[in-house]
N, C-alpha and C positions, 0 to 999 in steps of 0.2 A: 370500207374498202376504197371508195374513190374517193373520200375526204383525204385518207392517208396516202394514197397514189399521187394526188394533187400536192400534198406537203412536202412530198420528197424534193430535197434541193439538188444543189448543182453537183453533189460529190457523185452520184450514180453515173452521170453522164460523163463527168471529170474520168471518172476511173475506166468506165467502159470502153472510153476513147483510146485509152492506153493499150487496150487488145487490140489495135489496128492491124491492117494486113502485115505490115513490115513486122509488127510485134508478133504476129503470129506465125511469121517465117523464120523469126528469131527462136522462137520456144520450139518450133518444129525440128529445127536443126538442131537444138541443146539435145531434145528426146532422141532423135535418130542417131546421132553420134554417139551419146553417151548412156543411153538407155534411162535410167531412172535415177542415176546417181546425182542429177541436179535437182530433184525438186525440192531439197533442203533450201534452194534459192528462195523460192516462194514464200515460207515461212521467214526467213532471213530479212527479206526486203519490204515485207509488209509496214513494220513499225517505221522503217525509213519513209515510206511513202505517204503513210498517215501524219506523220509529224512535220514533213515539209508542207502538202497540201493545208492541212490546218492552220500552219501559220500564214499561208499566201490567201486563205479564206478568211482567217482574222485581220490581215491588213486589208482587205476589200472591205469587210463589215466596220470596222473604227474609222477607216479613213475616208470612206467613201468614194475612194480612187482607185483606178489601176494599176498593178504594179510598175508599169512604164512612167505613169503620171507620178507615182510616188518617187521612183528614184530620180526623175527630171526635177523634183522640186528639191530634194535634200542631198543630190550627190552633184560631183563634177560634171562638168558635160560630157567630156571623154569617156567616163564611163557609159553614161547612156549610150552614147556611139558606138562603143565597142559591144554591148550587148545586142542592139539593133542590127548592127552589121554583122555579126556571127547569125545571129536569130534568123534574120531574112531569108538567106539562102536554104539555111537548113531546114526551114519549115517549108519552104516551096519544094525543095528536094523531097521531103518527107510526103507532101501530097502527090508529086509525080508518082513516087513509088507506090504508094496507095492505090492510085487511080489504075495503075498497070496492074497490080494484083487482083484487084475487082474484074478488070476487063478479062483477064487472061482465066478467071475460075468462071465467068460468066461464059465465055467460049467452050470452056470444057463441058459445062451444062448444056449449052445449045451450040455445038460444032457449027452447024451450019451459018452462024453468025459471027464474023470476025471479032476478036478482042478489041480491035481500034474501035469498033461500032459501039459495043460495049461501053469503052472507057467514055467515049464521046456522049452517049446516052446519059450516062450515071452523071457525068461533068455537068451539061444542061439540066438536069433533074434537079441537081444540088444547088445549082446556080439561082434557078428559078425560086425553089422554095426559102432559102435564106433571104432572097429580096423581098420576096412578096409577101411572106407570112409575118406576122409580128412575133415576137421574143416568146409569148406564151403558148403559141401553137409549136413555134419550134421547138421549145423546152418539152411541151407533151410528146412531140413525136420522137425525139430522140431519146427520152424515157422508153417509150413503147418498143423502140428498136434495139434497146439494150436487152431485152428478153431474147432476141437471137442469139445470144451469146451463150444461152442455155442449152442450145444443141452440144457443145465442147463437153457438157457434163454428162451427157448421154453415152457417147461414143464408146467410154470403157466398159460399160455395161452391156455392150452389145459384142464384145470379144471377150478372151479366156483371159483375165487378169490376176496376178499373183498380189492379191491384196497385202498379205504379210510383207512381202519384199518392199509394197508401196509405203506401209508405214514406216519401216526401216529406214529406208531412202528420204523419208520425209524428216525425220528425228535426228538421224544421226549422218552430218555432213561428209561429204567424200570430194576430196581435192587431188587432182591430178596434176603432177608438176610438169606440164608441157604447153607449148604453144597454142595447141588448138582449144585445151581447155581453158585457158586465161582469156582468150579471145571471144569464146561465147559466154565467159563469164563477163566480161566486160560489155559483151553486147546485151545481156539482160540486163544488168545494170541502166546502161542508156537506153534501154527501152521503156523501163519501168519507172525510172526517175525522168522523166525527159521535160526541158527547160517550157517548151509551149505550154505544158499543163499548170506552170506555176501563173503565167499572165491570163490562162482561160479562168482559172479557179477563182483567182482576184478579181476579175472582171465581171464574172458571173453573180457573185456575192453582192457586186454594186448594183447590176441588173436585179436582182432580187429583192434588194432593200429600197431600191427605187418603184417597184412595180407595187411591192406590198406595204411600203410605209413604214418599214423596220425601223423601231428606237433601241439603239445598241443596250444591251443588258446584261447579266451572267447567262438569263434563259436563252437568249439568243444565241450568246456564245456556245453555250451548252449543246444546243439543238444543232449547231453548225458542225460540230465536234462529232457528234453522233453520225451526221448525214455523212462528213467525210471518213469517218471509220468503215462506216458501212460500204459506200462506194469504192473504197480502198479493198475492202473485204472480197468485193464481187469480183473486180480486176483480178485480183491474188488467187480466186479461186479456178478462174477461167484459166489463167496463166497455168496455174498446177494442172487443171486437166489436160490442156494442149500438150506438156511436157509429157504427161503419162499416156495419153494417147499415142505419140510419136514413139517414145519408149516401149509402150507394149507392144505397138503393131510393126511398126517399121524395124527399129532397133532388133526386134527379136527375130526379122525376117531377113536380116544382113543389110538393110538399106540404112548406109550412116552419112549419106551425103544428100543433104536437102538445104537447096539454097534459095528456093521462092515458095510461095503459096500455093504455086502450080504445081512444083515438084510435089509436095505434100499431099495435095489431093489426088495427085495422079497414082502414087504409091499406097495410097490408103485404098482406092476402089478395089483392086483385085485380092488384098488381103483384109480387109474388113467387111467388104460387101457393099452393095450401092446404098442401102439405108445411112451407114456412118460418112461415107463418100457426101451424100446429099446435104447431111446434116453439117459437115464440114465446110462445105460449098456455102449453105445459107448463113453459115457464121461469119465467112471472110466478107461476103457481100454486108450483110447487116453491119458488121463492125466498121466497114468502110465507110458506109452513111453515116455514122456516129462520128467517126475520127475526121473524116475530112471538113467539115463544117467547123469541130472544135481547132483544128488545126489554122483554117483559113479566118476564123474570128480571132483566135489568138493573135494573129498577124496584123489583122485590121486593128484590132484594139490597141495594139503597140503602136502601129504606125500613127494612128488618131491623136493618141497620148503626146507622142513626140512632136507633133506636127501641131497640135491644138486645134483639131479639126471636131467636129461635132461627130458623136459615137453613138453607137446602140442598137442592137438589134430591133429594137421596139422604134428607132426613127424610120419614117418613110426616106425613099431613096434620094429625094430632092432636099431633104432636109439635112443627110449626112452623106453627100455623094463621096467625098474621099474615104470614108469608111468602106462603103460598098463596093467603089472601084479597085480599092486595094484586094477585096476578095475575088473579084471577076479577074483580075489581072492574077493574083495567085493560083487561081484554078485553071486560068488559060495556060498558065507557064508550065504547071503540073501536066496538064494534057499534051502539051508540047513535047515536053519530054518523054513522055509513053509513045507520041508519034514518031519520035525520031530514032535514031540507032543507039542512044545511050542506055546502057544496060540498066534495069532498077536495082541490079545490085552494086553496081557502082555508086548510081544514086544514094544508096542506103549507107556504102562506104563513106561518102562524103558528108552525109546525114550525120553519122556518128561520129566524125571526127570533129564538126561545128559544134553539135550537143557537148561532147567529150569537154571541149574548151569553156563552152558556155554555163555548163551545169554547177561547176564548183564556184565561179565565180557568182552567179545567181544566188547560189545556197548560201554563200558569205553574206550576199546582200541584203537576203531575206532576213536571216540570222540577225543581222545589224540593226536593221530596221525594227523588228520585234524585240530588241532590248532597249529601243529609244523610248523612254517616256515622253519627250515632246512630241514623238509621232503617235504612239499608241495608248499615252496615258495610264489608265490602270491595267490595260489588257497587255501589258509586257509579257515575255516569257517567263513561265516557270521553271525551276530547276531542271526538270526531267526534259523539257521541249529542248533547253540549250545541250543537255549532255547527247539526247539523241540526235539533234541538228548538227552538234560540232562532229558527232561520229560519223554522220551521213556525208559530211564535208571532206572529212580525211578520206573516207572509202572512195568516194567519187574522184577526188584529188587523186589518190593512187591508182585507180581504174584507168583515169586519162593517162597518169604516166605509164602504165602498162600497156595501152592501146597504142602510144607513139613506139615503144619499145618493141612492140611483137608486130606493127605494122611496118616497122622499117627493117626487119629482118628478113 
């Protein structure tokens, strides 16, 4: 068991970080507003996530470079600046929204301590651990924190759940042709297929390869594919159970408006009891502690590769100051957003807009890279990867268009 746990790759952490506090808010809103009708989206998005993350991981393993470095080496400079220019503010806003969510839930658990104190404490803890700990320790702690998400799998069993209706809603898609439905659908797609995960997955495969001295072969690629599939399955399972919890508990009680994790937690307590409430809160804090290092780390890798700075979570601060200073700045800005009058929901809206623009461009680039033999050698895409990858590109492009159409109305 211990050996297997140590051998778990970056897929688990990458997947778990996708269920961050802002994602939990999105999934809770989906369940509260539409009941169980959106459970099918968990099944629908799973293969899309797997294929894109597998391609990103393969790029890292084969090239031994992060995604930004690969783009910088093989594509025109304006493409690089477009990606960096859109990703930096989106990731920082996401960090701010997640810090706010953790602080709000901490305050709900211990009302005597203000949410701002919790937010500052969580930020300082994360900042210290990222800078002071080596990569292997960080990776190990993040993997253990992933277990906190299991709390969401327990909640539906604590309340009265119609499992027959759950099964029907999972396999039979329901589509409602109105603005609110498509807004939630776009939010789910943007939350599950987030651009920052592309950067993190690629860079983590580079880190893993360096620490384990991995030689690329078909066995390594096969192991990576299994790791990615497992990690994405875990995040999809948690996504499914959060929608199920909100749909079963909140929607059934007539609570259909949820915009923050704080709203979800508050509404859950009187309806599902203290145990369900506590499990939900633990999950929010746990996933925030996973997601924020991933967000800040993805940004640091991106900036370091853009400006040719020394990078890596295994590097000491003095050996990679630009890498760590980027993390510190992103966390400080994220905390500042929480301590100002900027609404976390406003931050999430702008994050979604920026991700919506960035995701199709990045997916197109990842597809192109993975089909170039001069970059990937013998490990270019197979037909199925291209089919699902192109479908994902089309779906994310359509989602971006829908986002602008509906937000403009």
